[in-house]
C-alpha positions as CSV (number, residue, x, y, z in Angstrom):
1,M,26.9,17.1,-52.0
2,R,25.1,20.3,-51.1
3,I,26.5,21.5,-47.8
4,L,25.3,24.4,-45.6
5,I,28.0,26.0,-43.4
6,T,27.0,28.4,-40.7
7,G,29.6,30.9,-39.6
8,A,31.1,30.5,-43.1
9,S,32.9,33.8,-43.0
10,G,34.8,33.0,-39.7
11,F,38.3,31.6,-39.8
12,I,37.3,27.9,-39.5
13,G,34.2,28.4,-41.6
14,R,36.0,30.0,-44.6
15,H,38.7,27.3,-44.5
16,L,36.0,24.6,-44.6
17,V,34.3,26.4,-47.5
18,A,37.6,26.3,-49.4
19,A,38.4,22.7,-48.6
20,L,34.9,21.3,-49.3
21,S,34.4,23.3,-52.5
22,T,37.8,22.1,-53.7
23,A,36.6,18.6,-53.1
24,G,33.7,19.3,-55.5
25,H,30.9,20.0,-53.1
26,R,28.3,22.9,-53.5
27,I,28.4,25.1,-50.5
28,V,25.7,27.3,-49.1
29,C,27.4,30.0,-46.9
30,C,25.2,31.0,-44.1
31,V,26.4,34.3,-42.6
32,R,25.3,37.5,-40.9
33,D,27.1,40.0,-43.2
34,L,25.7,39.2,-46.6
35,E,27.7,41.7,-48.7
36,R,31.0,40.8,-47.0
37,A,30.4,37.1,-47.6
38,R,29.5,37.6,-51.3
39,R,32.9,39.3,-51.7
40,M,34.6,36.4,-49.9
41,F,32.8,33.7,-51.8
42,P,31.8,34.9,-55.3
43,A,31.4,31.4,-56.6
44,Q,29.2,30.1,-53.7
45,M,25.6,30.6,-52.7
46,V,25.4,33.0,-49.8
47,V,22.3,33.3,-47.5
48,A,21.8,35.7,-44.6
49,C,21.2,34.6,-41.1
50,D,21.4,36.3,-37.7
51,F,21.9,33.7,-35.0
52,T,20.7,36.0,-32.3
53,R,17.2,35.9,-34.0
54,A,17.1,32.5,-35.8
55,V,15.8,30.6,-32.8
56,D,12.7,29.1,-34.4
57,P,13.0,25.9,-36.5
58,E,10.5,27.3,-39.0
59,L,13.1,30.0,-39.9
60,W,15.6,27.4,-40.7
61,L,13.5,25.1,-42.8
62,P,13.8,27.1,-46.1
63,R,17.6,27.1,-45.6
64,V,18.1,23.4,-45.0
65,R,15.6,21.9,-47.5
66,G,17.5,20.3,-50.3
67,V,20.8,20.3,-48.3
68,D,22.7,17.0,-47.8
69,A,24.8,18.1,-44.8
70,V,25.0,20.9,-42.3
71,I,28.1,22.1,-40.6
72,N,27.6,24.5,-37.7
73,C,30.7,26.7,-37.1
74,A,28.9,29.8,-35.6
75,G,30.3,30.9,-32.3
76,I,31.5,33.8,-30.1
77,L,33.5,34.0,-26.8
78,H,31.8,37.1,-25.4
79,A,28.5,38.8,-26.2
80,R,28.8,42.2,-27.8
81,D,26.0,44.6,-28.3
82,A,22.9,42.7,-29.3
83,E,24.8,39.4,-29.6
84,S,23.8,36.7,-27.2
85,I,25.9,33.7,-26.3
86,A,22.8,31.8,-25.3
87,A,21.1,32.4,-28.6
88,I,24.2,31.9,-30.8
89,H,25.4,28.7,-29.1
90,R,22.2,27.1,-27.8
91,A,18.9,28.4,-29.1
92,A,19.8,28.9,-32.7
93,P,21.7,25.6,-33.1
94,K,18.8,23.8,-31.4
95,A,16.4,25.3,-33.9
96,L,18.8,24.5,-36.8
97,F,19.2,20.9,-35.7
98,T,15.4,20.5,-35.3
99,A,14.9,21.8,-38.8
100,C,17.5,19.3,-40.1
101,L,15.5,16.5,-38.5
102,V,12.2,17.7,-40.1
103,A,13.8,18.3,-43.5
104,G,15.6,15.0,-43.5
105,V,19.2,16.3,-43.7
106,E,21.5,13.4,-44.0
107,R,24.4,14.6,-41.8
108,V,25.0,17.3,-39.2
109,V,28.5,18.3,-38.0
110,Q,28.7,20.4,-34.9
111,L,32.0,22.3,-34.3
112,S,32.2,22.6,-30.5
113,A,35.2,23.2,-28.3
114,L,37.7,21.0,-26.4
115,G,36.9,20.9,-22.7
116,V,33.2,22.1,-22.7
117,G,32.1,18.8,-21.3
118,S,34.7,18.6,-18.5
119,G,33.3,21.0,-16.0
120,A,34.4,24.2,-17.6
121,D,32.5,27.0,-15.8
122,S,31.6,29.8,-18.3
123,D,28.6,30.9,-20.4
124,Y,30.5,29.9,-23.5
125,A,31.1,26.3,-22.3
126,H,27.6,25.8,-20.8
127,S,25.9,27.0,-24.0
128,K,28.1,25.0,-26.3
129,L,27.5,21.9,-24.2
130,A,23.8,22.4,-24.3
131,A,23.7,22.4,-28.1
132,D,26.0,19.4,-28.1
133,D,23.7,17.5,-25.8
134,Y,20.6,18.5,-27.7
135,L,22.0,17.3,-31.0
136,Q,22.9,13.9,-29.4
137,S,19.3,13.5,-28.3
138,L,18.0,13.7,-31.9
139,G,17.6,10.9,-34.4
140,L,20.1,12.5,-36.8
141,D,23.3,11.3,-38.3
142,W,25.5,13.6,-36.3
143,T,29.1,14.1,-35.4
144,I,30.5,16.5,-32.8
145,L,34.1,17.7,-33.2
146,R,35.7,19.5,-30.3
147,P,38.9,21.1,-31.5
148,S,41.7,22.5,-29.4
149,V,43.4,25.8,-30.4
150,V,43.2,25.9,-34.2
151,Y,46.2,27.3,-36.0
152,T,48.0,27.7,-39.4
153,E,51.6,28.5,-40.2
154,A,50.6,32.2,-39.8
155,G,49.5,31.7,-36.2
156,P,46.3,31.2,-34.1
157,A,42.9,31.3,-35.6
158,G,39.2,31.1,-34.8
159,C,38.2,31.8,-31.2
160,A,41.9,31.9,-30.2
161,S,42.0,35.7,-30.7
162,Q,43.2,36.1,-27.1
163,F,46.3,34.1,-28.1
164,R,46.9,36.5,-31.0
165,T,46.4,39.5,-28.7
166,F,48.8,38.4,-26.0
167,A,51.4,37.3,-28.6
168,T,51.6,40.8,-30.1
169,V,51.8,43.0,-27.0
170,P,54.7,45.5,-27.6
171,W,58.0,45.2,-25.7
172,F,57.1,42.1,-23.6
173,L,55.4,38.7,-23.9
174,P,52.7,38.4,-21.2
175,V,51.7,34.9,-20.0
176,V,48.9,33.9,-17.7
177,G,50.3,32.5,-14.4
178,T,53.3,30.2,-14.9
179,G,52.9,29.9,-18.6
180,E,53.3,26.1,-18.2
181,Q,49.6,25.4,-18.9
182,T,49.4,23.0,-21.8
183,F,47.3,23.0,-25.0
184,Q,47.0,20.6,-27.9
185,P,46.8,22.8,-31.0
186,I,45.4,21.3,-34.2
187,H,46.4,22.5,-37.6
188,M,43.5,23.9,-39.7
189,A,44.3,21.6,-42.6
190,D,43.9,18.5,-40.3
191,L,40.6,19.8,-38.9
192,A,39.3,20.5,-42.4
193,E,40.2,17.1,-43.6
194,A,38.5,15.5,-40.7
195,V,35.3,17.4,-41.5
196,R,35.5,16.3,-45.1
197,R,35.8,12.7,-44.1
198,V,32.9,13.0,-41.7
199,V,30.7,14.6,-44.3
200,E,31.7,12.4,-47.3
201,N,32.2,9.0,-45.6
202,G,30.2,9.2,-42.4
203,V,33.3,8.5,-40.2
204,G,32.6,9.3,-36.5
205,R,28.9,8.8,-36.9
206,R,27.1,9.7,-33.7
207,Q,30.4,10.3,-31.9
208,V,31.9,13.2,-29.9
209,I,35.5,13.5,-31.0
210,D,38.2,15.6,-29.5
211,A,40.1,17.1,-32.4
212,V,43.7,17.7,-31.1
213,G,47.3,17.7,-32.3
214,Q,49.8,15.0,-31.4
215,E,51.2,16.4,-28.2
216,P,50.8,19.2,-25.6
217,V,52.5,22.5,-26.0
218,S,52.9,25.1,-23.2
219,L,51.2,28.5,-23.3
220,A,54.6,30.2,-23.2
221,I,55.8,28.3,-26.3
222,L,52.5,28.9,-28.2
223,L,52.6,32.6,-27.6
224,A,56.3,32.9,-28.4
225,E,55.9,31.1,-31.7
226,F,52.7,32.9,-32.6
227,R,54.5,36.2,-31.8
228,R,57.3,35.4,-34.2
229,R,54.9,34.2,-37.0
230,L,52.9,37.4,-36.6
231,G,56.0,39.5,-37.2
232,S,56.5,40.9,-33.7
233,P,60.1,41.1,-32.4
234,P,61.3,38.8,-29.6
235,A,60.4,39.9,-26.1
236,R,61.0,38.9,-22.5
237,L,58.4,36.7,-20.9
238,V,56.4,38.4,-18.2
239,H,54.2,36.4,-15.8
240,L,50.8,37.8,-15.0
241,P,49.5,36.7,-11.6
242,L,46.0,35.1,-11.7
243,P,44.4,37.8,-9.5
244,L,45.5,40.5,-12.0
245,V,44.3,38.3,-14.9
246,R,40.9,38.0,-13.3
247,L,40.7,41.7,-12.8
248,I,41.5,42.3,-16.5
249,G,38.8,39.9,-17.4
250,R,36.2,41.6,-15.3
251,L,37.1,45.0,-16.8
252,G,36.9,43.4,-20.3
253,D,33.5,42.0,-19.5
254,R,32.3,45.4,-18.3
255,W,33.5,47.3,-21.4
256,G,32.9,44.5,-23.9
257,R,36.6,44.3,-24.8
258,E,37.0,40.9,-26.4
259,P,39.4,39.1,-26.3
260,V,40.4,40.3,-22.8
261,T,37.1,39.0,-21.2
262,T,36.8,36.5,-18.4
263,A,35.7,33.8,-20.8
264,A,38.6,34.4,-23.1
265,L,41.2,34.6,-20.3
266,T,39.8,31.6,-18.5
267,V,40.7,29.5,-21.5
268,M,44.4,30.4,-20.9
269,M,44.4,29.6,-17.2
270,R,44.2,25.8,-17.3
271,D,45.4,22.8,-19.3
272,N,43.3,22.0,-22.4
273,T,44.4,18.6,-23.7
274,A,43.1,15.3,-24.8
275,D,44.3,11.9,-26.0
276,P,44.9,12.2,-29.7
277,Q,44.4,8.5,-30.4
278,P,40.6,8.5,-30.7
279,F,40.8,11.3,-33.3
280,R,43.4,9.3,-35.3
281,E,41.4,6.0,-35.0
282,V,38.1,7.5,-36.0
283,T,39.2,9.8,-38.8
284,G,42.3,8.0,-40.0
285,I,44.2,11.3,-39.7
286,T,47.5,11.5,-37.8
287,S,47.4,15.2,-36.9
288,R,50.6,17.0,-37.3
289,R,52.8,18.0,-34.4
290,F,53.1,21.7,-33.6
291,A,56.9,21.3,-33.4
292,D,57.0,19.8,-36.9
293,V,55.0,22.6,-38.4
294,F,57.2,25.2,-36.6
295,S,60.4,23.2,-36.9
296,D,62.6,26.2,-36.1
297,L,61.1,26.8,-32.6
298,S,63.6,28.7,-30.5
299,P,63.9,29.1,-26.7
300,V,61.7,31.7,-25.1
301,R,63.7,34.5,-23.5
302,G,63.0,34.7,-19.8
303,A,61.3,31.4,-19.6
304,P,62.3,28.8,-17.0
305,Y,62.6,26.1,-19.7
306,D,63.0,26.1,-23.5
307,A,61.2,25.0,-26.6
308,G,63.3,21.8,-26.9
309,R,61.3,20.3,-24.1
310,Q,58.1,20.4,-26.2
311,G,59.1,17.6,-28.5
């Protein structure tokens, strides 16, 4: 198959390029930074696209003609400079999906985010949900995957840059609020395999699927393990009160300091979990447990509980 992947140079995108090219597919890498992507993907076709401007279906038609499947991975948490969340998450994807319909693209996969359809109140969630809803309204063979925090053995990835930032603060380990908020991280390999099965076999056709790991993991445990994997020394847990976190977010919004923006920090303030059974039933993948990947989890210093309670 010939597969176009938008956001191909991002963490999730480049893992999908690797997984799908290894499976024998021809990949068209759609990126903003053409030269960087050519260095990253010397064996793949690379085409330039700025999602802040590609908001007309006519601009997408030359890119999607002759393509069998499209995977949209483009996304940001906070607008920087000329970037626009509305354009990147809503207007450009809608134009892309419309062009896919006109060009007769067989399959479209939208990488969304867990929780965007459950009342999350942010520009990020609203714009992602708008694109999801528009795709569902079209007569395409579509699948929407909504992953939780995506990780590898090295730590957090993708839009979870706020997790990486908090995990590497010198001298102490800051957590938002109690640190008992739960997440359901999914390993990148499981997400990539799910995308492969969707593209190749049509599993999950016209379905919205929460892509999650087997069990919830607390914010404190996530950050402590990511800290260790990223090479930072152990540190005492420090709880940041929510009013302080909101102030930090507003300052980050004002100065454009991702990942300490309101949108990024809001993700860490509340539970973000889902039932893993639908993902397993639809894709045939039993996603790995965080505690199995990091089998040497150790208690968090200063926490009111320990890692053993996570599994």
